[in-house]
C-alpha positions in Angstrom: -39.3 -16.0 -51.8 -38.5 -12.7 -51.1 -39.7 -13.1 -47.6 -37.2 -15.9 -47.2 -34.2 -14.2 -48.5 -34.3 -10.9 -46.4 -34.7 -13.4 -43.6 -31.5 -15.0 -44.3 -30.1 -11.4 -45.2 -31.5 -10.0 -42.0 -30.2 -13.2 -40.0 -26.3 -13.1 -41.5 -26.7 -9.2 -40.7 -27.5 -9.7 -37.2 -25.5 -12.8 -36.7 -22.1 -10.1 -38.3 -22.7 -7.6 -36.1 -22.8 -10.1 -33.0 -19.5 -11.2 -34.1 -17.8 -7.9 -34.6 -15.7 -6.3 -31.7 -18.3 -3.7 -30.0 -15.7 -0.5 -30.0 -18.6 2.0 -28.9 -20.0 -0.6 -26.7 -16.4 -2.0 -25.1 -16.3 -2.3 -21.2 -13.0 -3.3 -18.9 -12.7 -6.4 -17.7 -9.6 -5.9 -15.6 -6.2 -4.5 -14.8 -2.4 -5.3 -15.2 -0.2 -3.5 -13.1 3.1 -4.3 -13.6 5.4 -3.3 -10.8 9.4 -3.2 -10.3 12.0 -1.0 -10.3 15.8 -0.9 -12.0 18.5 -0.5 -9.6 22.5 -0.8 -8.7 21.7 -0.7 -5.0 19.6 -3.3 -3.3 20.6 -4.0 0.4 19.0 -5.9 2.5 16.1 -4.8 5.1 15.6 -5.5 8.1 18.3 -8.3 7.6 16.1 -10.3 5.1 16.0 -10.1 1.2 13.7 -7.8 -0.3 10.5 -9.2 -1.8 6.9 -9.8 -1.0 7.9 -12.1 1.7 10.2 -9.9 3.6 7.3 -8.8 6.1 8.0 -6.5 9.1 5.8 -7.6 12.3 4.7 -3.9 14.4 3.5 -5.1 17.6 0.3 -2.0 18.2 -0.5 -3.8 21.4 -3.9 -4.2 23.2 -6.3 -1.5 24.0 -10.4 -1.3 25.0 -12.6 0.3 22.8 -13.7 2.6 25.7 -10.2 4.1 24.9 -11.7 5.7 22.2 -13.6 8.5 23.3 -14.9 9.7 20.3 -13.5 10.4 16.4 -9.9 11.2 15.8 -8.0 9.5 19.5 -5.2 8.2 19.1 -2.9 5.5 20.6 0.7 5.8 21.7 2.6 5.9 18.3 4.7 2.6 18.3 8.4 3.1 16.6 9.8 1.4 13.8 12.5 1.0 11.6 13.4 0.0 8.2 17.2 -1.0 8.8 18.9 -1.2 4.6 22.8 -3.0 5.1 24.8 -4.9 2.9 25.1 -8.7 3.0 24.2 -12.2 1.5 25.6 -10.3 -2.1 23.6 -7.6 -1.9 24.8 -4.1 -3.1 24.2 -1.4 -0.6 26.1 1.3 -1.9 27.2 4.2 0.8 26.5 7.4 -1.0 23.1 6.7 -2.2 19.9 8.2 -1.0 17.4 6.2 -0.2 13.6 6.5 0.5 10.8 4.3 1.4 7.1 4.4 -1.4 4.1 2.8 0.7 1.9 1.4 -2.0 -1.3 4.4 -2.6 -2.8 1.9 -4.4 -3.1 -1.1 -1.6 -6.9 -2.1 -1.3 -5.7 -1.6 2.3 -5.4 2.2 2.0 -8.7 4.3 3.0 -7.7 7.2 0.1 -10.1 9.6 2.0 -8.6 9.0 5.4 -5.0 8.8 4.4 -4.7 5.6 6.8 -4.6 2.1 6.7 -7.8 0.1 6.8 -8.2 -2.8 9.1 -8.4 -6.2 7.2 -8.0 -8.4 9.9 -10.7 -11.9 10.5 -13.1 -10.6 12.7 -12.3 -7.2 12.8 -12.4 -4.2 15.0 -14.5 -1.0 13.6 -14.2 2.6 13.8 -10.7 1.9 14.1 -7.8 2.4 11.1 -3.5 2.3 11.4 -2.2 6.0 10.7 1.6 5.7 10.3 4.3 8.6 10.3 7.9 9.6 9.7 9.7 9.8 12.3 13.3 10.4 11.6 16.0 12.1 9.1 14.3 15.2 9.7 10.5 13.7 8.8 8.3 13.7 11.3 4.4 13.7 10.9 1.4 11.8 9.4 1.9 10.2 5.3 -1.3 10.3 4.2 -1.5 7.1 2.5 -3.1 7.3 -0.8 -1.7 10.1 -2.4 2.3 10.8 -3.7 4.6 11.7 -0.8 6.1 15.3 -1.6 8.7 14.7 0.4 9.0 11.4 1.9 11.6 10.7 4.3 15.4 10.0 3.2 18.5 8.7 4.4 22.2 8.9 2.8 23.5 5.2 3.3 26.7 5.3 4.7 29.7 2.1 5.3 26.8 0.0 7.2 23.5 0.8 5.8 20.8 3.3 7.0 18.0 3.5 9.1 14.4 4.9 7.7 12.4 5.4 11.0 8.6 5.5 11.3 5.8 5.5 14.0 2.0 3.9 13.5 -0.8 3.8 16.2 -4.8 3.1 15.7 -6.9 6.2 15.1 -10.5 6.5 16.0 -12.5 7.0 13.2 -15.9 6.6 14.5 -17.5 8.2 17.7 -17.6 4.6 19.1 -15.3 1.6 18.7 -16.1 -2.5 18.7 -13.4 -4.8 19.6 -12.2 -7.3 17.4 -8.7 -8.4 16.1 -6.7 -4.9 14.0 -4.2 -5.9 11.8 -3.6 -4.9 8.3 -0.4 -4.7 6.0 0.5 -2.8 2.8 3.6 -3.0 0.5 6.5 -0.6 0.2 9.3 -0.2 -2.4 12.9 1.2 -1.3 13.7 3.7 -4.2 17.4 4.6 -4.4 19.4 7.6 -6.2 
């Protein structure tokens, strides 16, 4: 009888422990990322309303793998602009300062190199995409994956403003293999 009572109590205790939340053994199963902004100014971006469907395509051109003769070889920079204008009910107030922040937490960012990884189907190997400032008194590589200490900025005029950049491929390995070489990165325009 004593064994039966002891076994019942042991089983009940084990059940309580199993059902109780285990703080010391907790393991995170995911994250929630909140993204947004609060701003009285919202310009059209390259003639389109802001949002994740507003995609600016930058044609990087075709390059032979043999062009990349070693690590750090860059293609000719391709210029691209983020143009901010009024229209379709969007308020783009003159005198406002606008800056662009690229998504440092994007899965496509290689935080070690500060470049964009190639993420397309059947991707080229040994190459990444480098983004550079190219306007408004700002030049040089933008190191993705960390906060940019002095991001390019433009003071909006009556017709809006333009933030200018370049992009190029850069080899990250001694030899590059062919394939598609596409990538994408979200950005946010901050106004003050």
